[in-house]
C-alpha positions as CSV (number, residue, x, y, z in Angstrom):
1,X,25.3,124.2,120.8
2,X,29.0,124.9,120.6
3,X,32.1,127.1,120.6
4,X,31.9,130.8,119.7
5,X,34.9,132.9,118.6
6,X,34.8,136.5,119.7
7,X,37.1,139.1,118.1
8,X,37.3,142.9,117.7
9,X,39.5,145.7,116.4
10,X,41.3,143.7,113.7
11,X,42.0,147.0,111.8
12,X,42.4,145.0,108.6
13,X,44.7,142.2,110.0
14,X,43.7,138.7,111.1
15,X,46.2,137.1,113.5
16,X,47.9,134.0,112.1
17,X,46.5,131.9,115.0
18,X,42.9,132.6,114.2
19,X,42.4,129.4,112.2
20,X,43.7,127.3,115.0
21,X,42.1,129.2,117.8
22,X,38.6,129.4,116.1
23,X,38.9,126.2,114.2
24,X,36.3,124.3,116.2
25,X,33.9,127.3,116.5
26,X,30.4,127.3,115.1
27,X,30.2,131.0,114.8
28,X,32.5,134.0,115.1
29,X,31.3,137.3,116.5
30,X,33.3,140.4,115.4
31,X,32.6,143.6,117.4
32,X,33.8,146.1,114.9
33,X,36.8,148.1,113.6
34,X,37.1,145.3,111.0
35,X,39.2,147.5,108.7
36,X,38.8,145.5,105.5
37,X,36.2,143.2,104.0
38,X,39.0,140.7,103.5
39,X,39.0,140.1,107.3
40,X,35.3,139.0,107.2
41,X,36.0,136.8,104.2
42,X,39.0,135.1,105.9
43,X,36.9,134.5,109.1
44,X,34.0,133.2,107.0
45,X,36.3,130.5,105.6
46,X,36.4,129.1,109.2
47,X,32.7,129.4,110.0
48,X,29.7,131.8,109.8
49,X,30.5,135.3,111.0
50,X,28.2,137.9,112.7
51,X,29.7,141.4,112.7
52,X,29.1,145.1,113.3
53,X,31.1,148.0,112.0
54,X,33.2,150.2,114.1
55,X,34.3,153.8,114.0
56,X,37.2,153.2,111.6
57,X,35.2,151.2,109.1
58,X,34.5,152.7,105.7
59,X,31.6,152.5,103.4
60,X,32.4,149.1,102.0
61,X,32.4,147.4,105.5
62,X,29.4,149.4,106.6
63,X,27.4,148.3,103.6
64,X,27.8,144.7,104.8
65,X,27.3,145.2,108.5
66,X,25.3,147.3,110.9
67,X,26.1,149.4,114.0
68,X,24.0,147.1,116.3
69,X,23.2,143.4,116.0
70,X,20.8,141.6,118.3
71,X,20.2,137.9,117.9
72,X,19.6,134.6,119.7
73,X,22.1,131.8,120.2
74,X,20.9,128.7,122.1
75,X,18.1,130.7,123.7
76,X,20.5,133.4,124.9
77,X,20.0,137.0,123.6
78,X,23.2,138.5,122.3
79,X,23.8,142.2,121.7
80,X,26.8,143.0,119.5
81,X,28.0,146.6,119.2
82,X,31.3,148.3,118.8
83,X,31.2,151.3,121.1
84,X,29.4,150.4,124.3
85,X,31.5,151.6,127.3
86,X,31.9,149.1,130.1
87,X,29.8,147.9,133.1
88,X,28.9,150.8,135.3
89,X,30.1,153.2,132.6
90,X,28.1,152.5,129.5
91,X,27.5,155.3,127.1
92,X,24.0,156.7,127.2
93,X,22.8,155.1,123.9
94,X,24.2,151.7,124.8
95,X,22.8,151.8,128.4
96,X,19.3,152.5,127.0
97,X,19.7,149.7,124.4
98,X,20.8,147.2,127.1
99,X,17.9,148.2,129.3
100,X,15.4,147.8,126.4
101,X,16.9,144.6,124.8
102,X,17.9,142.9,128.1
103,X,20.6,140.8,126.5
104,X,22.2,137.8,128.2
105,X,25.6,138.7,126.6
106,X,26.9,142.1,125.5
107,X,29.8,141.9,123.1
108,X,31.7,145.2,122.7
109,X,34.9,146.4,121.1
110,X,36.6,149.8,120.7
111,X,38.6,150.1,124.0
112,X,41.3,147.5,123.0
113,X,41.0,146.3,126.6
114,X,40.2,142.6,127.2
115,X,37.4,142.3,129.7
116,X,34.9,139.5,130.6
117,X,32.7,140.5,133.5
118,X,29.2,139.8,134.8
119,X,27.3,143.0,135.2
120,X,25.1,142.5,138.3
121,X,23.1,145.7,137.7
122,X,22.2,145.0,134.0
123,X,22.1,141.2,134.6
124,X,24.3,140.4,131.6
125,X,27.7,139.1,130.8
126,X,29.9,141.8,129.3
127,X,32.6,140.6,126.9
128,X,35.2,142.8,125.2
129,X,37.7,140.6,123.4
130,X,40.4,143.3,123.3
131,X,42.1,144.0,120.0
132,X,43.2,141.3,117.6
133,X,44.9,143.7,115.2
134,X,48.2,145.4,115.4
135,X,47.1,149.1,115.4
136,X,46.5,150.9,118.7
137,X,47.9,151.3,122.2
138,X,47.3,147.8,123.4
139,X,50.3,145.8,124.4
140,X,48.9,142.4,123.3
141,X,46.7,141.1,120.6
142,X,43.8,139.1,122.1
143,X,40.8,137.0,121.0
144,X,38.2,135.1,123.1
145,X,36.4,131.8,122.6
146,X,33.8,130.2,124.8
147,X,31.3,127.4,124.8
148,X,27.5,127.8,125.0
149,X,25.7,124.6,125.9
150,X,22.1,124.3,127.0
151,X,22.0,128.1,127.5
152,X,25.1,127.9,129.8
153,X,28.1,130.0,129.1
154,X,31.3,128.2,130.0
155,X,35.0,127.5,129.3
156,X,36.0,131.0,128.2
157,X,39.6,131.0,126.9
158,X,41.8,133.9,125.8
159,X,44.4,133.8,123.0
160,X,47.1,136.4,123.6
161,X,50.2,137.4,121.7
162,X,52.5,140.2,122.9
163,X,52.9,142.9,120.3
164,X,56.4,143.7,119.1
165,X,57.0,147.3,118.3
166,X,59.4,148.4,115.6
167,X,61.7,151.3,116.5
């Protein structure tokens, strides 16, 4: 298949580099806290977008997204959800969903902490792309892209930009 862009916690702002970093992607997966429908519209100008809403998203964003999205990409089962927890410390609802769905990849947001880790216990790849927006405690804006070919996940890359704080 091809490249996938993974983004979360934009909080209404799309980094300037998104067009270049996701330019060759076939899909973008947004793991919530979108902040404004304009974010999804801007991402959709690059390629198709799959997205879930997050805890900061209002009625307008929620009307176009859901809290959980499960789909297949190149024979891999993907679970996209904003608040999941992390491997070994999933929240109860997400742990139950992972056990039931048995996804190959779990994409989460919310923590603003970049993490790509294989969960041996749940037998899935956990990806949290960190936060691409400027709001929150994170020290860098981050996004992830990876390649999926013949059901193999490879070539994960991270885009990172240090945040400059105004005083």
